[in-house]
N, C-alpha and C positions, 0 to 999 in steps of 0.2 A: 656617404661617399658616392660620387658620380660615376656612372659607367654607361656604355652604349648598349642599347637593347639588341643591336645587331652584332655586338662584339662577341666573338667566340671564346670559349674557355672560362667565362665568368658566370656566376650564379648568385643571386641575392636571396637569402633565406632569413626572414625575420630580422631585417636590418643588419645582417652580417653579409659581407661580400666575400664570396669564395672565388679564388682564381685557379687557373690551370685545371679546370674541370673537363671531363670527357664529354663529347657530344651525346645528347640524349638524357643527360642527368636532369633531375628535377628535385624539388624540395619535398621531403617526407612530411608527415603530419607533425612530427616533432622538429621540423625545420632542419633536417640533416640532409645534405646532398647525397643522392643515390641514383642508380640507373635501374628503372623498373624492369628492363629487359634482362637484367642479370640476377635479380633477387627481390626479396620483400623485406622491408624494415618494419619491425613491430616495436614501437616506441624507439629505443636506441639500439635494439638488437637486430643485426643483419642476418637474413637467412638466404641461402643460395638457391631458392626456389621462387621464380617469379610468379606473380599473379595469385599469391596465397591470401587467405584471410587471417587476421591477427586476433589472438586472444591473450591479452597482456603482452608479454615480451616474446611469446611463442606463436607459431602458426597452428591452425586447427582445421579439421575437415568438417564443415557444417552439415554434410549429409549423414555423418555417423557420430558427431560429437556436439555437445552444447557448451557454450562459453558462459561461465558465471563469474562476473567481475574479475576477469583475468585468469580464471582457472578452468581447465578443460575437463570434461566428464563424458563418458559414453552416453549417447542419446537413446532414450526409449520413447515409446508411443505417447506416454503421458508425463514425460520428464519436464520439470520446471526448475528454475533457480530459486534458491533460498540463500541469499547472501553469496558466499563463494562456494556453497555446496549445491548439489543437484539431488532431486528426489522425485518420486512419482506421487502426484497429487491424489492418485487413487489408493495409495497405501494408507490404511486407517491407523497404522502404528507410528506414523510420522506427522508432525505438525510444524508448520513454519510460522514463527512469530517475528515479524518485522526484520527479516534477514538472518534469524537464528533458528536452526533446525533442531527439533527435539524428538527423541525416541519416546514413545508412549508405552513401550513394552512393559516396563517395570510398574506401571500403574494398573495393570490388569484390566478388570472390567470397567474401572472408572476412567480408563484412557479416553473413551469417546466423549467424556464430559469435560476434559481439560480445555481451558481457555487461555488465550493470550492477553497479556497486558503490556503493550509495547513489545519489547524484545524478550520479555520474561514470560515463562509458562507458569500459570497459576496452579497451585496444588489443588486438584479436584476435591480432595478431602475437606479443604477449607472453604469450598463452595456449598457444601451440603451439611455442615455441622449444625447441630441444634442450637448451640450457644452462639448467638450472633457476634459476640465479642471475640470469638476465636477465629473468625473468618478473615480472609483478606478482601480488600475492597479495591476495585480498579475504577479510577475516575478518568474520564476521557473527554477531550474536546476535539475540534477539527484537525489539530496537528500534533496532539500529544496524548499519551496514555501513561498514567502514573499509578503504581501499586502502593497501597497503604495498609497498615494494620488497623483493624476496626477499633473504633472508639465510641463510647456511649455519647449520644447527642450530636454526632457528626454525620454529614451527608456530602454527596458529591455535588459540585457546581462546576461543570466542565471538568478540567483535570485537577481542580482544587478540592481539598477535603476540609470542610469548614465546620466550625462550631455553630450549631443552629441557635444557641442562646445569644450569640453575639452578632450573627449575620443572617441575612435573608438572601435568597438566590432566585433570580428570574432570568430564564434563557441564558444561563451561564454567566450572569452578571451579579456580583456580590455587592450588597449595600448594607449599612447598619440595620440591625433588626429593630422593628417597632414593637413595643411592649405588648400592644393589643393583639399582635399576630403570633405571639410565641406559643400559644396553646393550640394553634391550628395544626392539622396533619401536614407534615412537611414531606414533600416528594422531591426526588432527585432530578437534576437537569444535567444530562450528559449525552454525548453522541455515541451511539452504539457502533460496534465494530462488525463489519461484514464477515471477518475472519472467524468470529465467535458464534456465528449461526450454525446450528446443527445441520447435518446434511439434509434432513427432512425439511427444515425451513428454508435452507438455501435453494433447494430444488423446487420449491413452490413458485408460483408466479410472482415475479418481482418487476418493478419498474425502475428505470434509470432516466434521469432528466436534469436539466439545468434550472437552478432556482432563479425565478424572475423577480419575485417580491414576497415579502413575509409580512403578515398582519397579525393582529391579536388572535384571530380565530382560524386562520388558514395559511397555507403555503402554496404559491403558484409556481408550477414548473412548466417549462417549454421544451421542445425538441425531445419529447418523452418516447422511450422505447420500452416495449413489454418483453421481458426475458422469460422464456420457458426453458429452464435448464434441462429437464427430462427429455424434451423433444428437440433440444438444440436449435431453437428458433428464436429470432429476434424480430419483432414487428413494430412499426411506428404507430403511435396513438395520436388522436387529435389533440391539438394544442389550443389554449392552455389546459393543463391538468391541475385540478385543485385538490389538495390534501387537507382535510379538515383537522384542526388542532384545538380540541375543546379547552385545554389548559395550556396557554402560551408559555407560562413560566416553567413548566416541566419539559417543554420542547427544547431541543438543542439550538445553539446559535448557528444559524445557517448564513452563508455569504452569497449574496446575489451574484450570478455569473459563474458560480462553481457547480460542479456536477455531483449528485448524490444518488445512491440506490435507496429505494423505499418500497414499503408495502402499504397496506391499508392503515397501519397503525404507527409504525416506526420508520425513522430515517437512519441510514447507515453510511459510514465512510469506510474506505478500504485502506488500512494502514500497511498492507503488504505489497501493494502495487502502485506504480507511479503514473499509470495512464488508464483511461477508461477501457481501451482495447484490452489491456492486460486483465482488468477486472472481468470483462465479458468472457474472455478466454478461460479464466479460472472457473467461473460459474458453469459454463457449458461443459468444459472438460471434466469437472468434478461430478456433474450430475448425469451427463448423457452416457449411453452405452456404446458409443462409437469408438 
């Protein structure tokens, strides 16, 4: 529909022309006409307080509250979001698994050994059982973690759990098994989760960098930062940084151009956070005494 830009009383929001509008009105984020001098629109809900911040359909006070996927919560010093819930990352009795918050109180002394597999919390008893077939197995790739019941002769290949008598795995890629290799020791190929590191290991020196290239024996990272969680410091390292990988087949599949956390032995991804800044904040907040 045509209209004049200088014409008063009309407003075009997302291909809809509104007429008889008051001066000063504009389109909201949801393309609803409103006057910002009179109130705030959160999605489709109008609030008679101008200049406010939105959390879902409600307004919230960012100085005293935290917004978790549209839900307001009181803000503390170390409060972070876990899905729609908020928790203190310093609380050893709580663990966030890909947006689902778990209480570890009922697990007693084994609570500190609990690990996530995607949004599921693995039973720590099934991580330490003597009988390997009674354990749970978490197989993980760069974008997925899947929990399986242990089976004899099966191993992880990325997020797949495969029969080693039928398939072989190299860098998360499955191919039909060759008869002559069936009696060799079979190691797993999976990407480890930063969220499952113990506080002791998380707070040791870590590096974070962008994969430049991958070869049979090494991984080249650039734009590498050294993270010291205990001292809350992040320092740049000279590039490129080369991580030796003696057995390429047991190394996880890494994508050039993507960022990973690593130490001298393993490479990790962060299933809990969507950005590198969030991962850095988590490590430093978890480890430092500030």
